[in-house]
ROZA-453236 format. One record per residue (C-alpha): residue number from 1; residue in three letters; x, y, z. Coordinates in steps of 0.02 Angstrom, whole numbers, plus 50000, padded with zeros to 5 digits. Each point is the difference from the previous one (the first is absolute). Example, Ala and Ser with C-alpha at 12.3 -4.5 7.8 and 13.67 -1.06 7.14 Angstrom:
+-------+------+-------+-------+-------+
! dovex ! dovo !     X !     Y !     Z !
+-------+------+-------+-------+-------+
!     1 !  ALA ! 50615 ! 49775 ! 50390 !
!     2 !  SER ! 50069 ! 50172 ! 49967 !
+-------+------+-------+-------+-------+
This chain:
+-------+------+-------+-------+-------+
! dovex ! dovo !     X !     Y !     Z !
+-------+------+-------+-------+-------+
!     1 !  MET ! 51475 ! 54916 ! 57749 !
!     2 !  ALA ! 49978 ! 49818 ! 49953 !
!     3 !  LYS ! 49863 ! 49944 ! 49883 !
!     4 !  GLU ! 49838 ! 49944 ! 50078 !
!     5 !  SER ! 50018 ! 49829 ! 49919 !
!     6 !  ILE ! 50165 ! 49971 ! 50090 !
!     7 !  LYS ! 49925 ! 50055 ! 50166 !
!     8 !  ALA ! 49852 ! 49883 ! 49972 !
!     9 !  LYS ! 50116 ! 49855 ! 49959 !
!    10 !  GLN ! 50095 ! 50033 ! 50162 !
!    11 !  ARG ! 49839 ! 49999 ! 50102 !
!    12 !  LYS ! 49950 ! 49837 ! 49916 !
!    13 !  LYS ! 50167 ! 49919 ! 50045 !
!    14 !  ILE ! 49984 ! 50055 ! 50182 !
!    15 !  LYS ! 49823 ! 49929 ! 50012 !
!    16 !  MET ! 50049 ! 49835 ! 49919 !
!    17 !  ALA ! 50154 ! 49980 ! 50111 !
!    18 !  ALA ! 49892 ! 50024 ! 50154 !
!    19 !  LYS ! 49869 ! 49877 ! 49935 !
!    20 !  TYR ! 50123 ! 49857 ! 49972 !
!    21 !  ALA ! 50118 ! 50035 ! 50146 !
!    22 !  ASP ! 49934 ! 49863 ! 50116 !
!    23 !  LYS ! 49990 ! 49868 ! 49863 !
!    24 !  ARG ! 50174 ! 50044 ! 49938 !
!    25 !  THR ! 50078 ! 49982 ! 50174 !
!    26 !  GLU ! 49918 ! 49830 ! 50026 !
!    27 !  LEU ! 50059 ! 49937 ! 49831 !
!    28 !  ARG ! 50176 ! 50066 ! 50026 !
!    29 !  LYS ! 50011 ! 49911 ! 50168 !
!    30 !  ALA ! 49942 ! 49836 ! 49922 !
!    31 !  ALA ! 50116 ! 50022 ! 49851 !
!    32 !  SER ! 50150 ! 50027 ! 50114 !
!    33 !  GLU ! 49963 ! 49831 ! 50078 !
!    34 !  GLY ! 50011 ! 49918 ! 49828 !
!    35 !  ASP ! 49817 ! 49988 ! 49952 !
!    36 !  TRP ! 49998 ! 49999 ! 49809 !
!    37 !  ASP ! 49813 ! 50033 ! 49989 !
!    38 !  ALA ! 50023 ! 50159 ! 50101 !
!    39 !  MET ! 50139 ! 50056 ! 49883 !
!    40 !  MET ! 49888 ! 49974 ! 49849 !
!    41 !  ALA ! 49855 ! 50090 ! 50083 !
!    42 !  LEU ! 50115 ! 50144 ! 50045 !
!    43 !  GLN ! 50051 ! 50018 ! 49818 !
!    44 !  LYS ! 49818 ! 50004 ! 49945 !
!    45 !  LEU ! 49960 ! 50153 ! 50106 !
!    46 !  PRO ! 49991 ! 50166 ! 49905 !
!    47 !  LYS ! 50166 ! 50090 ! 49975 !
!    48 !  ASN ! 49934 ! 50161 ! 50073 !
!    49 !  SER ! 49955 ! 49913 ! 50163 !
!    50 !  MET ! 50185 ! 50007 ! 50048 !
!    51 !  PRO ! 50033 ! 50145 ! 50120 !
!    52 !  ILE ! 50171 ! 50031 ! 49921 !
!    53 !  ARG ! 49914 ! 50063 ! 49842 !
!    54 !  VAL ! 49926 ! 50148 ! 50094 !
!    55 !  HIS ! 50107 ! 50154 ! 49974 !
!    56 !  ASN ! 50006 ! 50143 ! 50125 !
!    57 !  ARG ! 49918 ! 50152 ! 49922 !
!    58 !  CYS ! 49952 ! 50173 ! 50060 !
!    59 !  GLN ! 49821 ! 49997 ! 50062 !
!    60 !  LEU ! 49962 ! 50171 ! 49926 !
!    61 !  THR ! 50091 ! 50004 ! 49834 !
!    62 !  GLY ! 50044 ! 49818 ! 49966 !
!    63 !  ARG ! 50185 ! 50040 ! 49977 !
!    64 !  PRO ! 50102 ! 49839 ! 50015 !
!    65 !  ARG ! 50169 ! 50077 ! 50041 !
!    66 !  GLY ! 50055 ! 50097 ! 50153 !
!    67 !  TYR ! 49872 ! 49914 ! 50112 !
!    68 !  MET ! 50008 ! 50041 ! 50186 !
!    69 !  ARG ! 49931 ! 49853 ! 50101 !
!    70 !  GLN ! 49970 ! 50098 ! 50159 !
!    71 !  PHE ! 49877 ! 50116 ! 49913 !
!    72 !  GLY ! 49942 ! 49895 ! 49852 !
!    73 !  ILE ! 50035 ! 50137 ! 49874 !
!    74 !  SER ! 50139 ! 50046 ! 49880 !
!    75 !  ARG ! 50140 ! 50121 ! 50042 !
!    76 !  VAL ! 49930 ! 50133 ! 49882 !
!    77 !  THR ! 49827 ! 49995 ! 50078 !
!    78 !  PHE ! 50077 ! 49994 ! 50174 !
!    79 !  ARG ! 50101 ! 50158 ! 49966 !
!    80 !  GLU ! 49849 ! 50094 ! 49933 !
!    81 !  MET ! 49891 ! 49950 ! 50147 !
!    82 !  ALA ! 50135 ! 50037 ! 50128 !
!    83 !  LEU ! 50031 ! 50174 ! 49931 !
!    84 !  ASN ! 49813 ! 50036 ! 50003 !
!    85 !  GLY ! 49989 ! 49939 ! 50180 !
!    86 !  LYS ! 49883 ! 49855 ! 49961 !
!    87 !  ILE ! 50105 ! 49870 ! 50091 !
!    88 !  PRO ! 49996 ! 50027 ! 50189 !
!    89 !  GLY ! 50168 ! 50002 ! 50089 !
!    90 !  VAL ! 50103 ! 50023 ! 49842 !
!    91 !  THR ! 50091 ! 50164 ! 49974 !
!    92 !  LYS ! 50136 ! 50057 ! 49883 !
!    93 !  ALA ! 50172 ! 49982 ! 50079 !
!    94 !  SER ! 50103 ! 50157 ! 50024 !
!    95 !  TRP ! 50160 ! 50018 ! 50098 !
+-------+------+-------+-------+-------+
């Protein structure tokens, strides 16, 4: 399980990316047209306001690897929950 500080940092990045999303899109559109002031303003925004800095993590454990987008959890947590029957419609394959 990931440390609480790492989970908190992730939540902070998500919140900041959502906060600056509209402003960032406007500035990027103006910067693509050649507006130098928009380019400078874009650089002055906080680094963590970029959505690319948000890393997919398991919602329950915070594990950064083996993330399954469809469920929002890691493969380890998914397997445990599927075997316990906590995910509806998911059963162990047998043939």
